N, C-alpha and C positions, 0 to 999 in steps of 0.2 A: 147636515150630516144625517146618516141613517140611524134609525132607532135600533135598539137591541133586537127586537122582534124581526125587523127587516133583515138584520145581519144574520140571524139564525136561519131565516129562509134562504138567504144568499149563500149559505154554506154549501149548497148543492152545485154551485158554479165554481169555475176555476178562480183561484185567488193568487195574487202576486203582491209582493211587498216592494214599494218603490222608495228607496232612500233619497233624501234630499240633503243639500249642504247643511241646512239647519235641521237638526233632529226633530224639532217640533213640527216641521212641515212634512215629514215622511208620512206616507199613507199606504194602507192596505187597499187594494182595488179588487172587488169581486166582479167578474166579467159576466154579468147577467145578460140574457138575450135582449131585454128592452133598453140596455145601456149600462155602463159601469156604475158601481156603487162604491163610494170611497168611505174610508173610516180611518181614524187615527189608531195608533198602536194601542192606546188605553181603551178605546171603544171596541176594538176587535179582539183583544186578548181573551175576554171572557167567552164570547161565542166560539172562538177558535178552539179553546180548551175542550169544548163539548164535542168536537169532531172525533175524539178518540173512540166514542161509543156509537155515534149515530150511524145508521145503515145507509143513508141516502146522500152522504156528503161527497163532494168531489175529492179525487185522489190528492190534489194539492192541499186541500183543507186538512185531510188526514195527516199529511206530512208536517203541517204547521201545528198540529194539536199538541205533540209532545213538547216542543219549545215553549208553547203558550202555557202548558201546565207547569213546567219548571219555572217559568217567569212569574206566574202567580204565587208559587211557593216561595220564591225569593222575596216577592213583595210582602207576603204575609209575615216572613221572618225578619224583614227589614234589611235584607242583604242584597237588594237589587243593585245598589251602587257598587258594592264590593263583594261579589260572590266568591265563595271559597274556590280553590283550584279544582276540587272534586266536582262542585256544582257547575263551574264554568266548563269543565271537561264534558260533563253530561250534556249541557246545552249544545256545545260545539259538535259533539258526536251525533246528537239527534238532528243537527242541521245539515249534515253532509249531503243529503239528497234533496235539499231545497232548491238547488240550481243545477246547472249542467255539470259543474265540477264541485268536488267537496270544498275546495278553498273558497269558491264563490258563495256556496251555501253558508259556510261559517261566517263569512263577511256579512251576509244578510242578518244572521242571528245577532252579531255584535251591534249592527245598526238598529235592530229591533229593540234590544235592551237599552241602547242609548236613547232612543225615542221615548221609551217608557220612563226612563230616569228623569227626563226633562218634563214629561207630562204629569208625572206623579212624584214630585220631589219628596213629599213626606213619606210615601211608601218606600222610597229608595233607601232610607236610612233608619226608619222607625218601624218596629213590629206592629202589625195592624190587629186591632180588636175586631170581633165579628160585627160590632155595631157600625163600623166605618163602611162607607159606600163603595169601597174598592171591591170589585168582583172577586169572588173566591173560587178556587179550583174545586171541581166536583169531587165529592168523596169517592176515593178509589181504594178498593181492598188491597191489602198486601199480596204480592204475587206468591204463589206456592210452587209453581213449576218453572224450571229454568232450562235454557239451552246455552251452548258454549261455542265460542269460536277460537280456534287455536291458530294464531297468526304466526307465519313463518317468514323470516327475513334471512337472506343468505349473507354470510360474512366472508370477507376476502382474505384478510391477513391473519389467519389462524390455522396453523397446521393440524391441530387436533380436532377442530370443530368446523362444520360447514354452515351452520345456521343457528340463529337465535329464535326462541319461541316465547310468546306471551299469550295469556289467556284472557278472554273477555266474556262477560256474563250478560245474558239477555233474559228478560222476563218473557215467557211464552205468550202471555196475553198482551204484550207490547205496551204495558202501562208505565214502564220505566225505560229510560234511555240506557243503552249499553254502557257497562261500567267495567273497568279492569278488575280481574279477580283478586289481585294483590290488595287493592284498596278495600274491597269488600271484606276481605279477611282481616285487615288491619283496623277497620273502624267498627266499634261495637254497635253504634246506633246508625248504621248505614241506611240511606233512604230506601234501599231495596226491601227492607223489613227484616224481621227476626228469622224468617225461614231460609233466607238466601245463604247465610254463612254455613249452617249445618249441611244444607244440601250440597254446597260446593265441596266441603271436606269429604263428605261421603262419596261423592262422585270421583274425586281425585284418588281416594284410597282404593276404590273399586277399579278404576282405570289403570292404576299403577300395577295391578296384578298382570295386566296384559301388556303394558308398556311402562317399564320401571322409571324412565326419566320423568314421568308425570308427577311423581312424588315430590320432586324438587319445587313444583309450583305452589306447594303449601307455604313455602317460606321465601320464595324469590319471585320478584316481578318478572324477570327474564331469565331463561335458562339457555344453555348452549349444548348442542348435540352433535355427535359425529355423523358421518355419512351412513354408517351401518344403522344407527339409531333412527335417522331420518327415513331410510329405506324401510325399516321395520314399521314405521308409522304409516307408510303408504301401501304396505303389503296387503293383499286380499285377506290374510288371516286376521288382521286387526279390524276389518270392516264391520263385523258384527258388534264388536265392543264399542266402536265409535258411534254406531247407530243407536245402540242400547243406552248410551250415556248422552245422547243428543249433542255430540261434538262434531263440528264441521272443521276440517283442516283447510286453511286458507293460505295459498301460496301467492307470491307476487304475480301480478298480471303478466309480466313479460316472461314468466316461466312457460307459458302456453303459446309461445311464438310458433307459428306453423312451420313445419319442415316440408319443403318442396322436394319431392322424391321423383327423379327422372331416370329411367333406364337409358343409357347411352350405348347404342348398338354399333358394333363394328364387325368387320369380317376378320376371321383368323387368317392372316396373310399367309399365302403359300410360301414355301421355302424358296421357290424360284424367284420371288421378288414381286414387284408391283404388277397391277393389272395391265394387260396389254390389249391393243386393239383387236378387232375380230380376227380370229384364226380358226378355220374349220376343225383343226386338230386340238384346239384348246378346250378344256372342260367348260361347261356352262357356268356363268357367273353365279347363278342361283341353282346350279345342279346339285344332285345328292352328294357329290363328293366334297362340296364346300360346307363348312360349318360357320356359324356366326355366334358371337357371344356379346354380352353387355356388362358394363360396369354401372354402379350406381353413382349418380351425381345428386348429392343432397345439399341444399342451400337453406340458410336461415337468414332472413333479412337481406337476401341477395348475396350473401357470402357463402362460398362453397366450403364444405367441411373437408378437413384433411383426412387422410387414411387413418390416422390415430383417433380422430374424433369419431369416424364411422365405426371403428373397432370398439370404442367405448359404448356406443349405442347398442351394438350387437351383444355385448357382454353384460350390459346393465340388467340387474335383476328386477329393479323397480321402475325403470324408465327414466329415472333422474340421471341426467348426464351433464357434466361440467364441460362446456365448450370454451374456446378462446374468447367468445363474445358474451359469455355468461352461462347461467344454468338454463336448461330446457327440460321439459317433460315430454318424452316420446310415448306413443301408444303401442300396444302389443301388435297391432296390425303392421305398423311401420317396421318394428323390430323383426317381425316374421318375414317381411319382404327382404330385408337386408341380410338375414341369416340363412336364407334358403339357397344354398349353393347349387342344389340340383337343377335349378331353373336357369342358371346362368348361360347355358348353351342353347342356341336356337337352331331349329332345322331351317333350311333355305326358304321354304314357302312361308313359314311364320315370319322370318325376317323381311321377306318381300312384302307380305301383307302389312306389317308394321310400318315399313318405309312408305307405303302408299297412303295408308290411313292416318299415319302420325300417332297411332296408339298401339299399345301392347297390353293384352289381357293377362294378368298375373294374379293367381289366387282369387279370381272373380272380380278383380279391380281393373278398370280400364285406365291405364296410365299414359299420359302424353310422353312421347319418346323423343330422343335426339339421336343424331347419327354423327359418326366421325369418319374422317379420311375418305377413302374410296367410296364407301357406302353413302356418305353425305352428298357427293357429286351425283351418284346414281339416283338418289332420292330426288334431287332437284330436277333431273332430267325426266323422271317418271311422272312427277307432279306438275310439269309445265303443260298448261292447256294448249290445245292444238293451234289456237289462233296466235299464241305467242311463240310458236316454234320458228326458229330461224330456218328458212328454206335452204336446203342443201343444194349445192351446185349439181346439176344433173350429170350422169356419167358421160364421158366423152364418147363411148361406143354407142350411145343411144342415137338412132337415126330419127330425130324428131325433136320437138320442143315441148317440154312439160309446162303446163300452166302453173301459176303460183301455188294454187292449193294442192296440185299434184306433187310439186316439189316439197311442200310441207308434209304431205303424206309420206313421201320418200324419207324425209328426215325422221318422222315418227317410226316408220317401219324399221329403218336402219338402226335406230337407237335400241329398239327391242331386240333386233337380231344380234347386234354386237354384244348384248348381255346374255344371249342364248335364250331369250324369251320369245313368246309368240303373242299374237294379237288378232283382232278381228277388224278388218277394213270394211266398214259397213256403209260406205257412201251410197247415195241413191244410184239406181241403175242409170247407166249412160254417162257417168262422170269420169270414166276412164280408170277403173280399178285394175284392169289387165295391164295397161301400159305402166302403171305405177309399180306393179309387181315385177314386170320385166326390168324396170329401172333398178329395183332392189337387187335382182339377180346380178345385173351388171356391176352394181356398186360393191356387192360382197366379193365378187370375183373368186368364188370358191373353186377348189380343185375337184370336189365331188359333184355329181349331178344333182339337179333339183327335180322333184316329182310334183307334177300338177295333176290332181284328181278332180274331174269335172263331169257333168252330164254329157252324154254322147253328143248332144246338139252343140256343145261348146268346143269339141276337139278341133274342128276346122278353124274356129275363131282363134284359138290359141296358136295354132300353126301359122295362120295368116298374120296375126299380130306380131309374133316373134319374127317372122320373115320380114315384116315391114319395118319394125322399130329396132330390131337387133339382128340384122342379116348375118352377122358373123357367128351367131350362136347356133349350134346344131340342135335340131328338134327331132325327137324320136317318138313316134306314135306306138304305144304299147297297147295294141287292140287287135282283135280278130284272131282267126285260127293260127296264123303264122307269127304271132307276137313272140318277141325274144328280147333279151337285154345283152346279148353277146357284144362285147367290145364297147359297151356304153360306159364311158369313164367321165364324161362331162356333159354340159349342155342341159337341156330341159326335156324330160320325159313326160309325155301326156298320156293319161289313161282315164278310164271311166270308173265310176263307183262299182258297177257290176263286175268289171274286169278285176278290180282290186279285191273283191270278195273271192273270186274264183282263182286268182293267181297270187294269193298272199304268200305262198311258199317262195315264189320267185322274187317278188317285190320286197319281202321281208329280209332277204339276204343282203340287200344293198344298204350301205351307210350313206343316207341322203344328206346333202348339205342343208337342204330345206325341203319341206313338204308343204304344198299349197292346196287347200281344199276350196275349190271354186263352187259357188252356189252351195255354201256349207249348210244351208237349211236342209239339205238332203240327208244329213247325219244328225238331225236334231233329236232323234230317238237313240239314246246311248246304248240301248240293248240290241239295236239292229246289227246285222252282220257287217254292213259297211262301216258303221261307227267303230265296231270292235277291231276290224281290220286296220282302220286308220290309226287307232291307238297303238297297234302293234308295230307300226313302221318305226325304223330306227332313224332318228334325226334329233338335232338339238333345236331346230327352229321350225315352228309350226305356225303358218299363217292361214287365216280363214277369210274368204271373200264372200260377202252376202249383202244384198240390199235389205234383207229382212231378218235380222238376228233374232227377233221375237215375232212370230206369226200369231200364236195363240196363247202361250203362257210362258212364264219365266223359266220353267224347266228346260225349254229349248235353248235359252241363253246359257244356262248352266252346262248343257251338253256340249256346246261348241267351245265355251271358255275352258271347260275342264279338259278339253283336248289341247287347245293352244297353250294354256297355262295351268297344267295339272295341279290340283290342290288349292288353287286360289280361293275358290268358293266352298271348299270343304266337300263332304260327301253329298250324294244326291238327297238322302233323307235329311241330313243336317241343313242343307240348303232349303228344302221344303219347309222345315220347321222354323228356321231362323229368318228366312227372307221371303220365300214365295207366299206362304200363308199370311203372314202379317201384312204384306203389300197387296196381294190380290184379293184376299177375303176380308181383312180387317181395315183395308185402306189406310194403313199406317204411313203417313207422309214422311215421318222422321226416318223410318227404316228405308223408305225409297231413296231418300237423300243419301243415307249412309251407303246403300248399295251402289248408287251412282258414283259416289266418291271412290269406292273400292275398285270398280271396274273401269273407271275413266281412263287410266293409263293404258288399258289393254283393248279398248274399243274406240275406234275413230269413226265418227258418223258425221257426214256433211250432206246437206240437202241442196237440191237445185235452187231453191228459193232463198238459201242463205246469202247474205250480202257478200258480193265479190266472188261467188263460186262460178256461176255460169250466166253472166249478165246478157250474153248474146243469144241465149236460148229463147226461141220464139214463144209466144203466148200459148197456153193450153186452156181451151174453153170446154167446160164440162156441162152436160145437159142430161137431166133425168127425164125419161119419157114414161109417163103413166099410160098404159095401154089397156083398153077395155077387152074383156073376154068375149068370145063369140058365144052364141046360144049353146052350141055343142059343148064348149069348154065349161060353161056355167053348170049345165046338167051333170057333166062328169064330176066337176069339183064338188057340188053339193052331195052327190051320191057317195063319193069316196069319204067325205067328212062324216056323213051320217053313219055309214056302215062301220068305219074304223073307230069312231068315237065310242060306239056301243061296245066294241071289242076292248078298247082301252079301259072303259069303266069297269070291266070284269077282270082285268089283268093286274098283276103286281110285279114288283121287282124288275128283273132283267127282261122278262116277257113284255112288261109294259113299256120299258124304254125302247125295246126293239120295235114295237108297234108304232111308237111315236116317230122314230126315225124313218120307218117305212112310210108313214103317213106324209111326213114333210117331203120326202123324195117323190112320192106319187103326185102330190099337189104341184110341185115345181115342174114335173114333166108335163102335167096337164096344161100349166101356164105356158109352157114352150109350144106344145102342139099335141092335139089328141093322138096323132099317129105315133108319137114317141111313147106315150103312156100305154096305148093299146098294142104296141109293137107290131104294127101292121106291115105286111109285105106289099110292095108296090102300091103304096097309099096314094090317095088323092090329097095333094098338099094345099092347093089354092083355097083361100077364103075360109079356112077352118081355124086359123090362129090369128089373134090380133097382133101379136109380135111379128109374125111372119109377114103380115100385110104391111106393117110399118117398115120392116126391113126391105121389102121389095121397093117401096117408095124411095127410101134413102139411097139404096144401091143404084137405082135408076138415075137419080139426080147426080150422085157422085160420079158415075161412069160417064154420063152425058157431059159433065164438066171437065172430063179428062183427068180426074183425080183417082187416088187409090185408097183402099180401106182394108183394115184388119177386122175380122169378125171372130170374137172369142166366145166359146161355149165350154162349160165344164163337162158336157156329155159328148163322147165320141159318136154315139148314135144320133144325137141331134145334129152334130156336124155333118154327118152323112146325109141327113134329110135336107139340111140347108144346101148342100152341094147339089142334090137332085133338083131342088127348086131353081137354083141359079142356072143349072144346065138347061132346064125347061125354058127359062127366060132368055137363053142365049148369051149368058154372061160368062166370060172366060175367068176361071177361078182355079185355085189349088187348095187342097185340104191336107194340113199337116197334123198328124195325130201320133199316138204312142206307137203305132205299128210302122210308122215311116222310117225307113233305113237312114243311116247317116249320110250316105251318098245322095239319096233322094232329097233329104232335107237340105243339103248344101246346094243342090241344083235349084230347088224351089226358092231358097233365099236369094241366090244370085239372080235368078230370072225376075223375081219381084223387084229387087233393087234396080234392075235394068229396065223396069217398066214394061216387061213382056206380058204381064197380065195384071188386071186392076184389083181383083178381089182375092184376099187370102183368108180362108177359113182355118182357124187354129183351135186345137184342143188346149184348154187353159193350162193343164198340168204339163203337157208335152212341150208347149211353146211359150209358156209364161215367162221364161227366163232365158238369158244367154243369146238372144237373137237381136241383130241390128237391122231394123226394118224402117229406116227413116224415109223411105219412099212414100210411106202412108201419111196422108193428111187427116184421115179419119180413123177412129177406133170405136168399134161397137162391142159392148158387153151384152150379148144376147140374153144371158141369165146371170144371176148374181152369186158370187162365192161368199163364204162366211166371213172372210177377213179382208178388209180394204187393202192391206199390204199386198196381198196376192194380186188383186185387181190393178193396183198401182204398178206393180212389176210388169204386168202385161201391157199396160198403157205405155210404159217406158220403152217398149220395143220400138215405138215411133217417136216418143218425146224424149230425145236424148241428144247429146252433143253430136253435131253433124246435121241435125234437122234445121232446115232453112225456112220452113213455112210453119204457120200456126197449126196446131193440132186440135181437132174437135173430137171430144170424147162423148159418146152416146151410151147411156145406161138404160136398158129396158127393164121395166117391171110391170107386172099385171096389176091393174087397179083393184083395190079392195081385197087383195089376197094375202097369203102368207108371205109373198115376196115383199110386200110393203113393210111387214114386221121385220124381215131380214134387213131391208134397206135402212130402217130406223136404227136397228142394232148397230149396223156398220157406221152410220153417221155419229152415233154416240162414241164409238171407238175413235173416230177421227177428231172428235171435239177436244179430247185431252191429248195434247202432244206427248208422244212417247209413253203414254200410259198403257198398261197391260190389262186387258179384260179377257177372260177366258170365254170366247164366244164360238159356239159351234152348235151342231145338232144336239149335242149333249146338254146344252143349256136349256133347250126346250123340254128335254126329258124330265127335268126336275120340277116342271110346272104341275100344279094340281089340275084336275079335269076342267074346272071352271075357267081357270086362266088359259089353259090350252085351247079350249073351245072359243074363247074370245079372240084368240090370235088366228086360228085357222079358218074360222067361219067366214064365209063370203060376205063382205060388207057392201051392200048395194047403195049407190048414191042416187 
């Protein structure tokens, strides 16, 4: 066995007491790093008693110190075998924390005393003199300062009283085990010492001034109090007195059972009866004419409280409430929620947002909600992910067969429409958004006409698609100097964003069954005239079609969604503060997930490479071509960088940003061709541009093989130069740009699709969307745009449903120039799926001079 010195050192390690069937075999075990150290109860009692003061002992040793001190005192008095009830109570109280439960701790204390009694039989019944070798308790001064615990137990069968109270006394220095106040007052020579009794009497007299029932504790072990007296004890007015007298009020643990508070939202049912299927004359389900309300569902231990119990919580002054299942303590926050009747009515957009997210913000608290009745069914529909949608049977009037994912899209659109809600169909270009919308029109079978607003290049596409897939539906083109809406009562009206702006007075007079914004990125600026006109149209159903709901920043998504589903994302400033800045600037992944959850029911996005979407679509091969500059280009590039960087170094603010944008533009033009930068008239084009030389080689090879190619450039001027060079080489081509009329555009598209010419030069902005050019097997991006989504849309003119051959995509960039920096920026955007990074010329304007110079300087290899 270990020596006393070894045990004193072992006090810094965890100690456990292991009782055995025979008490003399019980052992204390100190769990030292080098191995356990065992000791009998008699060997350990002395060292353990010293743990009350030592600073480096283990917490378990400190918990055993008080039982050890009390045991030594019993040994010294000869009362170890038969301790008095008071002494036994002290030991048992001090042992409550020795194990996981108080009962188990008290059992250990009894086994400890039994072991000592067997090991030291003489000390068990005979008072010990100092000369005897039994270890003695360290000399401890009588405590002078005390704290108190007021224990509360609720009583059931007493009409006048609700609880019984008893008082316990503690020494602040923890040298004594807790003792009942009544025993301390009754015993003249109590082991707490001479100061404890007077201090207790003085405290009770003082506390009685604040809470009169306390006076009874001077003469009674237990007192009974009414609800009013108990509430007074818990009131804030008594808090100071409790603190001053070092009194803690201890309620039963089950008083603090948590209350689960859930708002249960429902619609105020209209007097006409239950919700009906879609009717163009019916008010919108979430329209301003509808109101929603909620009731509180409060549960304790899974049991829902009755209305009477809820009323008791609302009216309780102290938070103490008697429920059918027992007493509970509610907090002021919960009471405030349940008593605020002003917030029980919800506007439609708040109810919609809560239904989608499953939470409702009340008084700054985000509470999980539940829904009832009609709203519960709607919530289930809105939160069903697109892959789980049951594909709706296509309309009988549709002249064609929808693919499975298109029928799922129809289901999604029709669910929103039947609720009077709008959404964004954001499928990849070429997946058939137009036919899906035509199917929705046929499904709704509304008596009023539908308006389609689109770019001028898309008008013929809509007319052609409707004529093909819904030949019975009248189509009216509202465009040109002779436009009118006379006698237009049904069908589909097609117009442009420009016409919408200029003819708002006419279009605004019609009550449209549905308004469709095709290529909705055209209204991503909510302050634009087109966006304002679109918002002013009268309709209950607003659908947006776009392959790129976010091109540059999240504000564009807000602009479109705030038109389709007004108010869902709050105000523009609120959206920037609460969503855009945390996600775009702080890269807050949690907020991004929350935003995705909020908008998911209103944005349907499928990509060509998604499983099961377009497995028949042929391969797309992408190649980046790094092209060297010619000597002339190098000289121009270096000269422009040197001259402009000197100007930038001297500029500040808006002037500096303007110079940087101008510098980037000039460098990109030089990379394209010196003639573009120099704005030459009748220029010599051959052998002055590395890009043009590569283009000539590729076009020659493509044409020789009997194939077709699309050539995209962001500059109309460069498109003209490319056309000149192609003409010089004898290549048959067409050039589509912003100045091309709708009629000319339609002829060009038809002729290209019929293989009447092999090379189609296109301005990126004028032709990047809305065209079906599947005759092309090659796509060339002569210069790079700032956002890959725009380039992808352009590529999708050829790589779309209907394409039977693989498509080769060629991206040109000048080696060692700013174009490489732009390409790197774009690849970073592609690397994170669906992430939003605000990338444009403006990003370069925020660089310091050194960073900017490192990007624009020509890097020679």
